[in-house]
N, C-alpha and C positions, 0 to 999 in steps of 0.2 A: 545518660541523657540528662541535660540540665533542665530543671523544673522552671517553668515560666511563672513568674509572679503575676497575680491578677492585677489588672490596671486599677490604679487608684482613682476613685470617683472625684471629679473636679467640681467642688461646690460652686454653684452659680452665684453671680451677684443678685441682689434683690431687685427684681422687676415685678411689680404687682399692681393691681387695680387700685385707684385712690381709696375705695371703700374698705380696703384690707390693711390700712396703715397701722392698726393696732393688733393685727393678727400675729400669730407665731408662724414663721416661714419654715416649712419642713420640705427640703428638697427630696424628690424621688427621681427626677431626671435633670439633665442639664442640656441646654440647647433646644432645638425644635425638630420634630420629625419632618415637618413640611418646610424645608430650608430653601425653597425655590422662589419665595415671594420677593420680587425685584425691588421693593421699596423698603424692606425690613432689615434691621441690623442683624437678624439671625441668618440672613442669606449666606448659604455655604457652610453653616455651622454643622457640626456632627452631633447627633443625639447620643447622650450617655445615659445609661440606666444605673441607678444606685442599687446595691445589694440590699434586700429587705432587712437583713440582720443589722446592717449599718444604720438603717433608718430606725429600727427598734432600739438600738443602743442609744441613739440620740433622744428618743422619747424617754428612755430610762433616765438619761442624764438630766433632762428638763424636769421630770417628776421629782428626782432627788433634790435638785436645786430649789424647787418650789417648796418642798416639804421641810428641808433642813438647811438650805443655803449652802450646800456643799458643792464645790466646783472640782471637776476631775481634770487633771492635767492633760489627758489625752483628747479632751473635747475642745474644739476650736472656740476661741474667745467670742466669735460672732454668735454662737448659740446662747451664751449667757447675756450678751448685749441685747439680743432680740427678746429673750425671756424676761428681762427686766422691764421692758416697755410693753409687754404683752397684757392685753385686757383679760386674759384667761378664758375667753369665750370662743374665739375663732382661730382656726388654723387654716393657712393657705398652703396648698401643695405646689411646690415649684417643679419645673421651670416653665418654659413656654407652652407646653401642652402635657401636663401631668397625667391626663386621662389616657395617654398612650401607654402608660405603665401596664404590663401584663395583668389581666383581670384578677387571676388568683393571688398575685402578689399584692395588688392594690387592696383587695379584700383583707388579706392578712395584716397589712399595715394599719388599715382603718380599725379592724377588730382590736388590735393591740393598743392603738391610740385611745380607743374608748375604754379599754380596761385600765390603762395606766393614768389617763387624764379624763376621768368621767365627767368633769365639769365643763368640758368642751361642748358648746352648743351647736356650732356650725363649722363644716369644712367646705372650703371653696377651692376651685382650680381653674386654670385656663384649659381650654379644649379646642382643638381644631375641628372643623366640620368633619374631617375624615375620621378623627378619633370617635366622634359621636356616632357616625354611621357604622363603625365597626362594632358598636355595642348594641345589644338588643334592649328593648324597653324593660324586660325583666331584669337584665343586668344593671341597668341604670336605677331601677327601683330598689335593687339590693344595696347599691351604693347610697341611695337616699336613706334607707333604713339605718345605715352606718353613719349617718349625719352629713353626708354630702348634700349641702344645702344651697349651693349655687354653682353654676358653671358660667364662665366668661368666654365668649367667642368673638373673634374678629370676623365680621361679615365683609367689611371693607367696601364692597360695591355689589349692586345687583345687575350690573351691565355685563352680560356674558362675554362680549368681546374683550372688555377690559379685564375681567377675571382671568381669561386665558392669557392675555398679554402680560399681566403682572405675575403669572405663575402661581396663582392661588390653588390650583389643582382640583377645583370643583366648579360645577355650574351653579347658576342661580337656583335651579330646581333642587339641586342637592343641598344648597344652603337651607332652603325651605324644609326639605325632608329632615335634615338634622335638627333644625329648630323645633319642628313639630314633635320629633321623637323625645326631646328633652321635656317639652311641655306635657306630653302623654305620660311620661314617667313621674310627673309631679314635682320636678326640680325647678326652682326659680332660675330664669335664664336672663343673662345680661349680654348684650351685643354691642359692638362698636362698628361705626362706619367712618370712612375717611373722606372728608370734604376735599375736593380738588384732585382726587385720585384719577379722574378721567381727563384731567388737564382741560385746557380751553377747547380742544378738539372734540371731546366726548362728554362735555359737562351735562348736556340735556339728557343723554342716554344714561349717564351715571345716576343722575337724580331720579329719573323715572324708574329705572330698574331697581334702585335701592329702596325707593318708596314701595314698590310692589313686593319686594322680599320682606321688608319690615311689616307690611300689612298682613301678609300671609302667615308670618311667624307669630305676630302679636306678642313680642317679648315682654317680660316684666320690667326690664330696664333697657334703655338704649342710650348710648353716648356717642356724640359726634366728636371726632378728632379732626384736625386740619393737617393735610399732608406736609411733612417735613422731609426735605430731601437729605438723605444720609450719605455722606461721602463713603465711597467704597461699594455702594450698591449699584446694580445695573440701571435703576431708574435715574439715579444721580448722574451716571455717565451719559444716559440718553439726553438729559437736560443740558449737560455740558456740550454735547454735540449738536444741540439745537433741534433734537428730535422729539422733545416734549416741552409743551408750553404751560408752565404753572399758572394757576389763577392768581389774580390780585387779591388782597385782603377783602375788598368789597365784593368781588365776585364769589369768594368763598362764603360770604354772608348771604348772598343771593341763593346759593345752594342750600345753606342751612334753612333759610326761610321756605324754600320750595319743598324740602323734605318734610318739614313740620306741617306744611299745608296739605301735602298729598299722601301722608302715611296715616292710616286709620288704625287706632289702637282701642282695646277695651279699657285698659287702665295701665299706662306705661309711664314710669318715671324717666323723663327724657332730659338730657343735659348736654351742654357744651362747656363743661367746667374744666376740662383737661387743659394743661398748660400750653398745648400746641395751638389752641384756638385764639382768634383775635377778639372774640366777644363771648362772655359767659352768660348763658341763660339756663334756667332749670325750672322744672315744674312737671305736673302730671298732664299727660295727653290722653283724652281730648279736653279734660276739664280746664286746663290753664292755657289752652292754645291761643286765645285772643290776646291775653296778657303777654305771652312769650313772643308772639309775632309782632306785637306793638314795640317791644324792646328792640328787635332787629330792624324793623321798618324805620324807627326813629333815627338809628345810626345810618342806615342806607340813605334816607332822605337828606340828612345833613352832609353826607360825604366827608365828614370831619375825621381825619386819621387820628386825631388826639383822643378820640373815644375808643380806639382800638388798643389792644395790647401791643406794645412795641416789639419789634423783631428780636431785640436782644433779651427780652424777657420770655420769649416763647421757648418751649423745651419739649423733650420727649417724655 
């Protein structure tokens, strides 16, 4: 019988939150377990799991490089390129939802990371709501003890009809349950919503539902992105067939304004700094609400497109 060789893990490209730009990027998975979101470039992707030993070997290589400047020929160049720009304090676990990594393996890798790179202050990861719901509060607290210091989750919308239509795989109540679980575990929580995801047809429902979910979760950080239609995704095809009507730039700003007006936070850093947005605002809510709203209102009142980010400068 011919022995089958284990499949080689495909190292993913670097996709990370803006706040992780100086982090070391350690892949544990590639792709996304929830590959049915019709607006996302991960649509139809296959989730790959990295062998923990391979992850430990990478940690060893980084530790050796930092201590002695030694590069191992078997280690990909990207490891050293990332290590050279690393701030030495933060590690970001790739890929689209690293929290899906089996819990015992995740603990094993984090224990090893802390042993070999004890100067690391914080570990972050993307997590789907489903990943969070699969974990108990006690498990999340154990990960926090091992320096998991922030989770990033795409809420996208709080409109249940739209959540189902875009294949998110959870309801608005499940989004709230997941968010509260992270908060109960004491892990800082960062969420993103997508302006325009409801299209013209469900803009009001999208705004109202999203504000409800944001208020119920009360995250530490919230970021607004603006829908970018990605070729090859089902939502792009819907648009091409005339079945989805995107918002205009000023309509997306109306949604941004309404979400800031109708979401109640204790103390949330809220921003629209992502490159997909037509206008960048940032500040703490509720403290800076009046100032942030005035920025948006000024542009809306002028109707001047020159005050918006041009289409060719928008990106994912």
